[in-house]
A tleap script that builds the chain and sets N, CA, C and O, in Angstrom:
source leaprc.protein.ff14SB
mol = sequence {
  NMET THR PHE THR TRP ARG ARG THR PHE PRO
  ASP THR HIE HIE ASP PHE VAL ALA GLU GLU
  ALA GLY GLN HIE VAL GLY ARG ILE LYS ARG
  ILE ASP GLY GLY PRO GLN ASN GLY SER TRP
  THR TRP SER CYS THR GLY CYS GLN ARG GLY
  HIE GLU ALA GLU GLY VAL ARG PRO LEU ASN
  GLY MET ALA ASP THR ARG ASP GLU ALA ILE
  GLU ALA LEU ALA ALA ALA TRP ALA ARG ALA
  LYS ALA TRP SER ALA ARG THR GLY LEU PRO
  LEU VAL HIE GLY ARG CSER
}
set mol.1.N position { -61.211 -16.674 -53.665 }
set mol.1.CA position { -61.466 -15.068 -54.053 }
set mol.1.C position { -61.199 -15.236 -55.565 }
set mol.1.O position { -60.209 -15.931 -55.797 }
set mol.2.N position { -61.804 -14.796 -56.570 }
set mol.2.CA position { -61.952 -14.489 -57.462 }
set mol.2.C position { -62.051 -12.993 -57.890 }
set mol.2.O position { -63.003 -12.223 -57.761 }
set mol.3.N position { -60.441 -12.720 -58.598 }
set mol.3.CA position { -60.982 -11.178 -59.181 }
set mol.3.C position { -61.020 -11.015 -60.798 }
set mol.3.O position { -60.546 -11.863 -61.554 }
set mol.4.N position { -61.652 -9.804 -61.233 }
set mol.4.CA position { -61.126 -9.648 -62.498 }
set mol.4.C position { -60.618 -8.268 -62.603 }
set mol.4.O position { -61.145 -7.209 -62.261 }
set mol.5.N position { -59.332 -8.544 -63.222 }
set mol.5.CA position { -58.485 -7.732 -63.386 }
set mol.5.C position { -58.525 -6.764 -65.103 }
set mol.5.O position { -58.809 -7.206 -66.216 }
set mol.6.N position { -58.292 -5.954 -64.864 }
set mol.6.CA position { -57.487 -4.836 -65.717 }
set mol.6.C position { -56.713 -4.208 -65.721 }
set mol.6.O position { -56.116 -4.467 -64.676 }
set mol.7.N position { -56.195 -3.429 -66.228 }
set mol.7.CA position { -54.924 -2.269 -66.869 }
set mol.7.C position { -55.650 -1.292 -65.656 }
set mol.7.O position { -56.841 -1.447 -65.386 }
set mol.8.N position { -54.920 -0.410 -65.052 }
set mol.8.CA position { -55.682 0.428 -64.300 }
set mol.8.C position { -55.397 1.749 -65.293 }
set mol.8.O position { -56.099 2.700 -64.948 }
set mol.9.N position { -54.821 1.942 -66.059 }
set mol.9.CA position { -54.295 2.823 -67.705 }
set mol.9.C position { -54.013 1.713 -68.752 }
set mol.9.O position { -53.147 0.841 -68.680 }
set mol.10.N position { -54.929 1.924 -69.752 }
set mol.10.CA position { -54.928 1.298 -70.719 }
set mol.10.C position { -53.714 1.545 -71.483 }
set mol.10.O position { -53.335 0.800 -72.387 }
set mol.11.N position { -53.223 2.399 -71.181 }
set mol.11.CA position { -50.905 2.141 -71.722 }
set mol.11.C position { -50.022 1.700 -70.854 }
set mol.11.O position { -48.869 1.565 -71.265 }
set mol.12.N position { -50.392 1.300 -69.173 }
set mol.12.CA position { -49.886 0.957 -68.622 }
set mol.12.C position { -49.697 -0.635 -68.349 }
set mol.12.O position { -50.630 -1.434 -68.265 }
set mol.13.N position { -48.392 -0.929 -68.233 }
set mol.13.CA position { -47.923 -2.410 -67.806 }
set mol.13.C position { -47.803 -2.233 -66.258 }
set mol.13.O position { -47.372 -1.183 -65.782 }
set mol.14.N position { -48.220 -3.350 -65.441 }
set mol.14.CA position { -47.470 -4.372 -64.431 }
set mol.14.C position { -48.584 -2.690 -62.887 }
set mol.14.O position { -48.360 -2.003 -61.890 }
set mol.15.N position { -49.491 -2.974 -63.735 }
set mol.15.CA position { -50.270 -1.692 -62.837 }
set mol.15.C position { -51.767 -2.430 -62.601 }
set mol.15.O position { -52.653 -1.743 -63.108 }
set mol.16.N position { -52.070 -3.165 -62.216 }
set mol.16.CA position { -53.546 -3.615 -61.788 }
set mol.16.C position { -54.735 -2.749 -61.492 }
set mol.16.O position { -54.590 -1.610 -61.048 }
set mol.17.N position { -55.999 -3.322 -61.754 }
set mol.17.CA position { -57.121 -2.936 -60.472 }
set mol.17.C position { -57.995 -4.483 -60.703 }
set mol.17.O position { -58.316 -5.226 -61.631 }
set mol.18.N position { -58.104 -4.416 -59.482 }
set mol.18.CA position { -58.386 -5.648 -58.999 }
set mol.18.C position { -60.415 -5.704 -59.064 }
set mol.18.O position { -60.597 -4.510 -58.830 }
set mol.19.N position { -61.454 -6.130 -59.177 }
set mol.19.CA position { -62.792 -5.826 -58.507 }
set mol.19.C position { -63.248 -7.365 -58.994 }
set mol.19.O position { -62.945 -8.095 -59.937 }
set mol.20.N position { -64.368 -7.484 -57.545 }
set mol.20.CA position { -65.186 -8.732 -57.137 }
set mol.20.C position { -66.397 -8.466 -57.640 }
set mol.20.O position { -66.967 -7.623 -56.946 }
set mol.21.N position { -67.173 -8.910 -58.759 }
set mol.21.CA position { -68.455 -9.226 -58.729 }
set mol.21.C position { -68.951 -7.766 -59.134 }
set mol.21.O position { -70.125 -7.557 -58.828 }
set mol.22.N position { -68.402 -6.899 -59.654 }
set mol.22.CA position { -68.530 -5.872 -60.734 }
set mol.22.C position { -68.105 -4.603 -58.911 }
set mol.22.O position { -68.900 -3.674 -58.766 }
set mol.23.N position { -67.485 -4.674 -58.319 }
set mol.23.CA position { -67.132 -3.989 -57.257 }
set mol.23.C position { -65.976 -3.978 -56.533 }
set mol.23.O position { -65.375 -4.811 -55.854 }
set mol.24.N position { -65.728 -2.313 -56.978 }
set mol.24.CA position { -64.506 -2.060 -56.906 }
set mol.24.C position { -63.566 -2.648 -55.321 }
set mol.24.O position { -63.949 -2.441 -54.169 }
set mol.25.N position { -62.115 -3.502 -55.793 }
set mol.25.CA position { -61.202 -3.952 -53.969 }
set mol.25.C position { -60.172 -2.985 -54.224 }
set mol.25.O position { -59.919 -2.123 -53.382 }
set mol.26.N position { -59.569 -3.054 -55.295 }
set mol.26.CA position { -57.971 -2.687 -54.943 }
set mol.26.C position { -57.216 -2.621 -55.784 }
set mol.26.O position { -57.853 -2.867 -56.809 }
set mol.27.N position { -55.736 -2.350 -56.142 }
set mol.27.CA position { -55.096 -2.269 -56.871 }
set mol.27.C position { -53.645 -2.670 -56.789 }
set mol.27.O position { -53.074 -2.019 -55.914 }
set mol.28.N position { -52.892 -3.490 -57.385 }
set mol.28.CA position { -51.586 -3.809 -57.323 }
set mol.28.C position { -50.802 -3.432 -58.443 }
set mol.28.O position { -51.086 -3.551 -59.635 }
set mol.29.N position { -49.076 -2.637 -57.553 }
set mol.29.CA position { -48.817 -2.108 -59.127 }
set mol.29.C position { -47.253 -2.469 -58.834 }
set mol.29.O position { -46.937 -2.555 -57.647 }
set mol.30.N position { -46.255 -2.684 -59.818 }
set mol.30.CA position { -44.964 -3.293 -59.956 }
set mol.30.C position { -44.306 -2.184 -59.640 }
set mol.30.O position { -44.721 -1.280 -60.365 }
set mol.31.N position { -43.249 -1.704 -58.704 }
set mol.31.CA position { -42.217 -0.730 -58.675 }
set mol.31.C position { -40.891 -0.757 -59.769 }
set mol.31.O position { -40.012 -1.559 -59.454 }
set mol.32.N position { -40.685 -0.058 -60.871 }
set mol.32.CA position { -39.789 0.252 -61.879 }
set mol.32.C position { -39.099 1.090 -61.435 }
set mol.32.O position { -39.072 2.197 -61.974 }
set mol.33.N position { -38.192 0.750 -60.103 }
set mol.33.CA position { -36.968 2.002 -60.542 }
set mol.33.C position { -36.547 2.259 -58.864 }
set mol.33.O position { -37.557 2.206 -58.161 }
set mol.34.N position { -35.405 2.497 -58.163 }
set mol.34.CA position { -35.053 2.894 -56.983 }
set mol.34.C position { -34.326 1.764 -56.160 }
set mol.34.O position { -33.356 1.187 -56.651 }
set mol.35.N position { -34.863 1.410 -54.740 }
set mol.35.CA position { -34.185 0.355 -54.573 }
set mol.35.C position { -35.291 -0.273 -53.992 }
set mol.35.O position { -35.014 -0.844 -52.937 }
set mol.36.N position { -36.635 -0.359 -54.404 }
set mol.36.CA position { -37.209 -1.162 -53.915 }
set mol.36.C position { -37.348 -1.350 -55.863 }
set mol.36.O position { -37.944 -2.419 -55.995 }
set mol.37.N position { -37.121 -0.906 -56.967 }
set mol.37.CA position { -37.475 -2.198 -57.666 }
set mol.37.C position { -37.754 -3.455 -57.891 }
set mol.37.O position { -37.151 -4.350 -57.298 }
set mol.38.N position { -39.046 -3.774 -59.092 }
set mol.38.CA position { -39.509 -5.388 -58.952 }
set mol.38.C position { -40.305 -5.499 -57.929 }
set mol.38.O position { -41.231 -6.295 -58.090 }
set mol.39.N position { -40.211 -4.636 -56.326 }
set mol.39.CA position { -41.396 -5.023 -55.386 }
set mol.39.C position { -42.784 -5.045 -56.124 }
set mol.39.O position { -42.803 -4.896 -57.346 }
set mol.40.N position { -43.541 -5.163 -55.662 }
set mol.40.CA position { -45.213 -4.659 -56.043 }
set mol.40.C position { -45.851 -4.032 -54.831 }
set mol.40.O position { -45.259 -4.236 -53.771 }
set mol.41.N position { -47.023 -3.258 -54.789 }
set mol.41.CA position { -47.508 -2.110 -53.490 }
set mol.41.C position { -48.802 -3.041 -54.057 }
set mol.41.O position { -49.031 -3.615 -55.122 }
set mol.42.N position { -49.394 -2.914 -53.012 }
set mol.42.CA position { -51.233 -3.368 -52.848 }
set mol.42.C position { -51.575 -2.468 -51.891 }
set mol.42.O position { -50.858 -2.075 -50.971 }
set mol.43.N position { -53.114 -2.036 -52.229 }
set mol.43.CA position { -53.929 -1.630 -51.466 }
set mol.43.C position { -55.434 -1.757 -52.220 }
set mol.43.O position { -55.795 -1.558 -53.379 }
set mol.44.N position { -56.186 -2.217 -50.903 }
set mol.44.CA position { -57.308 -2.453 -50.893 }
set mol.44.C position { -58.855 -0.986 -50.622 }
set mol.44.O position { -59.665 -0.793 -49.715 }
set mol.45.N position { -58.649 -0.483 -51.586 }
set mol.45.CA position { -59.338 1.364 -51.767 }
set mol.45.C position { -60.565 0.422 -51.911 }
set mol.45.O position { -61.384 1.149 -51.350 }
set mol.46.N position { -61.259 -0.663 -52.260 }
set mol.46.CA position { -62.459 -0.810 -51.873 }
set mol.46.C position { -62.844 -0.649 -50.144 }
set mol.46.O position { -63.676 0.133 -49.686 }
set mol.47.N position { -62.522 -1.014 -49.847 }
set mol.47.CA position { -62.856 -0.388 -48.150 }
set mol.47.C position { -61.927 0.348 -47.720 }
set mol.47.O position { -60.700 0.281 -47.653 }
set mol.48.N position { -63.177 1.473 -47.277 }
set mol.48.CA position { -62.187 2.983 -47.385 }
set mol.48.C position { -62.590 3.157 -45.835 }
set mol.48.O position { -62.153 4.203 -45.355 }
set mol.49.N position { -63.190 2.505 -45.122 }
set mol.49.CA position { -63.465 2.381 -43.521 }
set mol.49.C position { -62.376 2.089 -42.122 }
set mol.49.O position { -62.455 2.133 -40.894 }
set mol.50.N position { -61.247 1.742 -43.274 }
set mol.50.CA position { -60.104 0.617 -42.603 }
set mol.50.C position { -59.759 1.606 -40.991 }
set mol.50.O position { -59.405 1.112 -39.921 }
set mol.51.N position { -60.021 3.195 -41.308 }
set mol.51.CA position { -59.419 3.635 -39.566 }
set mol.51.C position { -60.643 3.038 -39.180 }
set mol.51.O position { -60.356 2.118 -38.414 }
set mol.52.N position { -61.875 3.113 -39.336 }
set mol.52.CA position { -62.587 2.654 -37.886 }
set mol.52.C position { -63.580 0.909 -37.883 }
set mol.52.O position { -64.563 0.477 -37.281 }
set mol.53.N position { -62.562 0.342 -38.975 }
set mol.53.CA position { -62.806 -1.100 -39.341 }
set mol.53.C position { -61.834 -2.205 -38.453 }
set mol.53.O position { -61.421 -3.294 -38.851 }
set mol.54.N position { -61.557 -1.416 -36.821 }
set mol.54.CA position { -61.292 -3.050 -36.033 }
set mol.54.C position { -60.808 -3.998 -36.501 }
set mol.54.O position { -61.628 -4.910 -36.389 }
set mol.55.N position { -59.450 -4.517 -37.236 }
set mol.55.CA position { -59.354 -6.015 -37.736 }
set mol.55.C position { -59.028 -5.761 -38.751 }
set mol.55.O position { -58.019 -6.232 -39.276 }
set mol.56.N position { -59.764 -4.995 -39.250 }
set mol.56.CA position { -59.228 -5.141 -40.815 }
set mol.56.C position { -58.119 -4.576 -41.468 }
set mol.56.O position { -57.914 -4.785 -42.664 }
set mol.57.N position { -57.308 -3.797 -40.694 }
set mol.57.CA position { -55.990 -3.419 -41.228 }
set mol.57.C position { -54.332 -4.835 -41.190 }
set mol.57.O position { -54.011 -5.750 -40.432 }
set mol.58.N position { -53.877 -4.360 -42.192 }
set mol.58.CA position { -53.516 -3.298 -43.063 }
set mol.58.C position { -54.268 -3.179 -44.490 }
set mol.58.O position { -54.374 -4.164 -45.222 }
set mol.59.N position { -54.562 -2.456 -44.688 }
set mol.59.CA position { -55.223 -1.931 -45.949 }
set mol.59.C position { -54.427 -2.229 -47.567 }
set mol.59.O position { -54.717 -2.556 -48.718 }
set mol.60.N position { -53.148 -1.827 -46.642 }
set mol.60.CA position { -52.166 -1.636 -47.947 }
set mol.60.C position { -50.580 -2.382 -47.938 }
set mol.60.O position { -50.458 -3.103 -46.948 }
set mol.61.N position { -49.900 -2.368 -48.432 }
set mol.61.CA position { -48.249 -2.916 -48.021 }
set mol.61.C position { -47.440 -3.232 -49.232 }
set mol.61.O position { -47.880 -3.084 -50.372 }
set mol.62.N position { -46.629 -3.530 -49.044 }
set mol.62.CA position { -45.422 -4.546 -50.462 }
set mol.62.C position { -45.266 -5.692 -50.343 }
set mol.62.O position { -45.430 -6.516 -49.443 }
set mol.63.N position { -44.818 -5.696 -51.658 }
set mol.63.CA position { -44.724 -7.544 -51.430 }
set mol.63.C position { -43.627 -8.000 -52.409 }
set mol.63.O position { -43.400 -7.485 -53.504 }
set mol.64.N position { -43.103 -8.844 -51.959 }
set mol.64.CA position { -41.929 -8.973 -52.772 }
set mol.64.C position { -42.366 -9.938 -54.869 }
set mol.64.O position { -41.620 -10.074 -55.839 }
set mol.65.N position { -43.637 -10.282 -54.688 }
set mol.65.CA position { -43.850 -10.994 -56.163 }
set mol.65.C position { -45.717 -10.453 -56.345 }
set mol.65.O position { -46.528 -10.208 -55.452 }
set mol.66.N position { -45.876 -10.421 -57.760 }
set mol.66.CA position { -46.779 -9.928 -58.263 }
set mol.66.C position { -47.553 -11.219 -57.158 }
set mol.66.O position { -47.575 -10.880 -55.975 }
set mol.67.N position { -47.948 -12.132 -57.366 }
set mol.67.CA position { -48.759 -13.129 -56.765 }
set mol.67.C position { -48.888 -12.827 -54.633 }
set mol.67.O position { -49.826 -12.932 -53.843 }
set mol.68.N position { -47.777 -12.538 -54.514 }
set mol.68.CA position { -47.926 -12.209 -52.767 }
set mol.68.C position { -48.519 -10.907 -53.155 }
set mol.68.O position { -48.194 -10.388 -52.087 }
set mol.69.N position { -49.150 -9.880 -53.819 }
set mol.69.CA position { -49.836 -9.022 -53.594 }
set mol.69.C position { -50.937 -8.921 -54.048 }
set mol.69.O position { -51.753 -8.022 -53.845 }
set mol.70.N position { -51.042 -9.958 -54.778 }
set mol.70.CA position { -52.549 -10.405 -54.989 }
set mol.70.C position { -53.374 -11.198 -53.514 }
set mol.70.O position { -54.468 -10.951 -53.006 }
set mol.71.N position { -52.236 -12.286 -53.118 }
set mol.71.CA position { -52.664 -13.120 -51.563 }
set mol.71.C position { -52.864 -12.118 -50.400 }
set mol.71.O position { -53.390 -12.450 -49.338 }
set mol.72.N position { -52.353 -10.708 -50.701 }
set mol.72.CA position { -52.152 -9.714 -49.400 }
set mol.72.C position { -53.612 -8.819 -49.716 }
set mol.72.O position { -54.341 -8.353 -48.840 }
set mol.73.N position { -53.812 -8.723 -51.094 }
set mol.73.CA position { -55.019 -7.881 -51.348 }
set mol.73.C position { -56.063 -8.916 -51.242 }
set mol.73.O position { -57.154 -8.521 -50.828 }
set mol.74.N position { -55.927 -10.317 -51.569 }
set mol.74.CA position { -57.294 -11.348 -51.445 }
set mol.74.C position { -57.465 -11.283 -49.683 }
set mol.74.O position { -58.462 -11.116 -48.981 }
set mol.75.N position { -56.358 -11.443 -49.424 }
set mol.75.CA position { -56.538 -11.342 -47.336 }
set mol.75.C position { -57.116 -9.592 -46.843 }
set mol.75.O position { -57.764 -9.234 -45.859 }
set mol.76.N position { -56.630 -8.912 -47.837 }
set mol.76.CA position { -57.815 -8.075 -47.006 }
set mol.76.C position { -58.890 -7.286 -47.165 }
set mol.76.O position { -59.488 -6.545 -46.385 }
set mol.77.N position { -59.064 -7.598 -48.457 }
set mol.77.CA position { -60.646 -7.612 -48.995 }
set mol.77.C position { -61.198 -8.813 -48.094 }
set mol.77.O position { -62.170 -8.484 -47.414 }
set mol.78.N position { -60.815 -10.019 -47.963 }
set mol.78.CA position { -61.962 -10.673 -46.947 }
set mol.78.C position { -61.548 -10.809 -45.242 }
set mol.78.O position { -61.807 -11.686 -44.419 }
set mol.79.N position { -60.831 -9.588 -45.148 }
set mol.79.CA position { -60.649 -9.289 -43.510 }
set mol.79.C position { -62.419 -7.954 -43.498 }
set mol.79.O position { -63.422 -7.804 -42.800 }
set mol.80.N position { -61.766 -7.290 -44.819 }
set mol.80.CA position { -63.053 -5.880 -45.183 }
set mol.80.C position { -64.129 -6.602 -45.207 }
set mol.80.O position { -64.671 -6.607 -44.101 }
set mol.81.N position { -64.807 -7.367 -46.185 }
set mol.81.CA position { -65.915 -8.344 -45.922 }
set mol.81.C position { -66.559 -8.804 -44.642 }
set mol.81.O position { -67.755 -8.565 -44.476 }
set mol.82.N position { -65.892 -9.421 -43.754 }
set mol.82.CA position { -65.748 -10.141 -42.933 }
set mol.82.C position { -66.689 -9.346 -41.358 }
set mol.82.O position { -67.599 -9.791 -40.658 }
set mol.83.N position { -65.793 -7.832 -41.315 }
set mol.83.CA position { -65.999 -6.732 -40.767 }
set mol.83.C position { -67.736 -6.479 -41.295 }
set mol.83.O position { -68.802 -6.754 -40.744 }
set mol.84.N position { -67.492 -6.014 -42.239 }
set mol.84.CA position { -68.789 -5.393 -43.095 }
set mol.84.C position { -70.186 -6.261 -42.183 }
set mol.84.O position { -71.150 -5.908 -41.503 }
set mol.85.N position { -69.551 -7.639 -42.692 }
set mol.85.CA position { -70.783 -8.547 -42.984 }
set mol.85.C position { -71.125 -8.437 -41.161 }
set mol.85.O position { -72.271 -8.524 -40.720 }
set mol.86.N position { -70.097 -8.269 -40.423 }
set mol.86.CA position { -70.262 -8.877 -39.076 }
set mol.86.C position { -70.867 -7.765 -38.091 }
set mol.86.O position { -71.181 -7.980 -36.920 }
set mol.87.N position { -70.978 -6.509 -38.780 }
set mol.87.CA position { -71.004 -4.835 -37.932 }
set mol.87.C position { -72.377 -4.388 -39.255 }
set mol.87.O position { -73.132 -3.431 -39.085 }
set mol.88.N position { -72.415 -4.975 -40.049 }
set mol.88.CA position { -73.585 -4.723 -40.777 }
set mol.88.C position { -73.611 -3.489 -41.568 }
set mol.88.O position { -74.548 -3.209 -42.315 }
set mol.89.N position { -72.150 -2.453 -41.327 }
set mol.89.CA position { -71.430 -1.335 -41.743 }
set mol.89.C position { -71.112 -1.189 -43.247 }
set mol.89.O position { -69.945 -1.541 -43.420 }
set mol.90.N position { -71.566 -0.891 -44.143 }
set mol.90.CA position { -70.608 -0.845 -45.477 }
set mol.90.C position { -69.367 0.080 -45.816 }
set mol.90.O position { -68.915 1.171 -45.468 }
set mol.91.N position { -69.060 -0.970 -46.697 }
set mol.91.CA position { -67.648 -0.485 -46.946 }
set mol.91.C position { -66.983 0.772 -47.062 }
set mol.91.O position { -65.988 1.049 -46.392 }
set mol.92.N position { -67.622 1.713 -48.081 }
set mol.92.CA position { -67.894 2.728 -48.166 }
set mol.92.C position { -68.679 3.612 -47.692 }
set mol.92.O position { -69.876 3.327 -47.730 }
set mol.93.N position { -68.286 4.926 -47.109 }
set mol.93.CA position { -69.339 5.902 -46.461 }
set mol.93.C position { -70.267 5.667 -47.735 }
set mol.93.O position { -70.238 5.046 -48.797 }
set mol.94.N position { -71.213 6.625 -46.933 }
set mol.94.CA position { -72.884 6.664 -47.533 }
set mol.94.C position { -73.015 5.651 -48.572 }
set mol.94.O position { -73.291 6.194 -49.641 }
set mol.95.N position { -72.914 4.283 -48.671 }
set mol.95.CA position { -72.865 3.974 -49.351 }
set mol.95.C position { -74.037 2.730 -48.519 }
set mol.95.O position { -74.127 2.914 -47.305 }
set mol.96.N position { -74.779 1.695 -49.015 }
set mol.96.CA position { -75.438 0.639 -48.308 }
set mol.96.C position { -74.970 -0.268 -48.188 }
set mol.96.O position { -75.534 -1.179 -47.581 }
savepdb mol mol.pdb
quit
């Protein structure tokens, strides 16, 4: 799975948004400070139906490295797309 990456905000570092074929997928961000300093968070925000999409969760979490965060996001996105294909329901409410 190949994502297109961009910074979440122009002046941020270690904070990225992922897209696939122009569709928003999610975000990864390094934690800078506190007890989890250097860890990465990831969230599959392109799927807004996780509460009803059986077998899709988790849609967010923590990872030790950037690569692990990317892998976790990619796995969540693959689960979300498979659920959408299986059910015929869109990943985002109000879209077809």
